C-alpha positions, 0 to 999 in steps of 0.5 A: 557375675559380669564381666562387663561391669558398666553394662551390669550397672545400667541394666541395674539402673533400669529396673532398680534405683542404685544411685539415691543419695539422701544427703542430709544436713548432717552429712553436710556438717560431718563432711561425710556423704552417704554410700550409694548402693552403686558403690557398695555393688562396686566394691562387694561385687566387682572389686571383691568378688565373693564378698557377696552372693548373688542372693545378697546382690538381690536382697540389696537390690530388694529384689525379692519385693519385685514383681514377676514380670520386672524380674523377668525383664531384667533375667532377659536383660541380664543375658542379652547382648547389651550386658553379656557380649560373648554369644557362648555365655549368652547360650550357657546363661540363659539355659541355666536361668530356664533350668533354675526356674523349673519346678523340681520334678519328684 
């Protein structure tokens, strides 16, 4: 999905809460800590590409419940120079994003 993992995580963190950690008394007693969404993304998207599809990632981030404006700003950030440093990839990604958002002609 992206070659620059840190930049991608920063983008996600701008729009979604990915570092939430709910430490409970049980976690402290058992010596366990909860797994964060950031850790899951690193495991399933970066270290093991193919574990999660784009749809799985979006589902885990609750992107489908996000407002249109928020999702559009995320997509703009995804193809920006902040995340995608290669200009050719920016153009290709932007085109495919626009094409996939167009309604189908019957």
